[in-house]
Residue, then its C-alpha position, 0 to 999 in steps of 0.5 A: m583886700n586882694n583881687t580874689n575878694i573883689f570878685k567874690r564879695n557881693g557888692y563888687v560882684q553886682i557892680l562888675a557884672m553890671i559893667a560887663v552887661i552894660s558894655w555888651a548891651f551897646a554891642f547890638p546897635l554898634i555891630k549894626i552900625g559897623f555893618e553899614e560903615f564897612s559896607i557889609s551887605s545883609n547877605d554877605n555872611w563871610s564878610k560878617a565873619l571877617f569883621a567879627g574875627i578882626r574884633f575878637f582877634a584884637a580884643g584877645l591880643l589886647l588882653i594878652l598884652f595887658a596880662k603880660m604887662i602886669k606880669l601874670k604867669f600863664s601855663i597850659n600844663s597838658i595836652r588836655n588843657a590845650g584841647l579844652l582851650f581850643l574847644f572853648s575858643l571854637i564854641g565860645t568865640a568862633l561859632h557863638y559869634f559867627f551865628f550871633y553876627l549872622g542872626l543880628s544882620y537879619m533882625d532888628g537889634s532890639r529883637s535880637a537883644l531880647y532873643d539873645s537872653l535865651s542863652t542865659f536860661l539855657l546856661i542856668i539849666l545846663a549848669c545844674f547838670c554839670f556843677s554841684s554849686d548850681r543845683m536846680t531849685y523851684m525858684k530857678a525853674i520858675g525864673c527860667i519859665f518866665g525867661f522862656f515866656g519872654i522869648l516866646i512873646i517876641n515871636i507872637n504877632k497878629s497872625g500867631f506864632s512865627l519865626l523869622f528865617p534865617g535870623d531866628m535859626f542863627m540866634l538859636l544856634n548862637s544861644i546854644c553855643s553861648a550856653i556851652g561856652g559858659l560851661l567851658t568858661r568855668v572849666v577852663t578858667k579853673r585850669m589856667n589864668p582866667l585873663y590869659a584864658t579869656g585873651y587866648s580864647l578871643l584871639i584863637g576864635g578871632v583867627i578862626l573867624i578871619g581864616v574861614g571868612f577870608l577863605m570863603g570870600g569875605r572881604i572888607t573893602s571900605a571903611s569910614v572914620t565912624g566905622v573904625l571908631v565903632l570897631i575900636a569900641l567893640i574891641l574894648i567892649s569884648a576885652i573889658g566885658f569878657s575879662l570881668y565876666n570870666m573872673l566872676i564865673l571863676y569865683n561864683p556859682v555859674g547861675k549867680i553870675a549868668i543871670f545878670n546876662s538877662f539884663i543885656p536884652v532889655l538894655g540892648a533892645m532899648l539902646s537899639c531903638l534909641i540909637l538905630k531909631e528902630r520901631f519899638s513894639y509893645r511885645y518888647v516891653i512884655s518880653a523885657i518884664c518877663v526876662t527881668a522877672g526871671v532875673f530877680i526870681i533866679n537871683s533870689e536867696k532861695a534860688i541860689i545854693k552857695e558852694 
């Protein structure tokens, strides 16, 4: 059995997708711990960008070195492909994670995790307009409604519907960039080796974040042993999670893979409450149930149209 079959066969697809999902779920509490261990204050946005940039630059470099070690070939072939790779790096890594790190720093990890699921449902809707393999069905529409309702629930309190500024604004922008980045993943990985494309997108995005963060005054002036270990864990999470996810996106309909991302907020909220000792709200339970229901509805046989 070759690698292509592994990324197309249902049994392997579910296992690999869940490995990526579980690794990403751990990122929510680890990033919060990283801010504390590197003494990055909640209002120091450019140091957050610098911290994120170091993570993704290192993860990208790790993937590129691994691709070279196993002797994979890489070629961009045209200026258009180079432009697509840069756009993928800018939106899918730099802007996506700039807004994500800022949003996460203003919110509880559990709330941020549930909010982040919005990008999954946005990606599924956008993919229906962009790819013939991801046509909209009634089941997909119902699943997305459940997902959006789950996001709505976490913004309702005793006084009614409310948004936390600027945290909610940053998480909304993060979700939009993440969804667009998901679409670009499918396009870019069809034009060049997926492992190299992932590596270079993380590396270039990391360089952008480091450059902008440093030029705007961001600095990391202290670090603990725990902080360094957290950063290493985050680098490995990016390298493993993105390589698996992008390979799965290449060989399967976007909606079939993207829907697994909806498990990230459920697991991320649970891990944030357990690791960070955050207060767990009953609204998170209802939101998690709605998001999970959306996952199963969209991933049902009636919802997925095979290529």
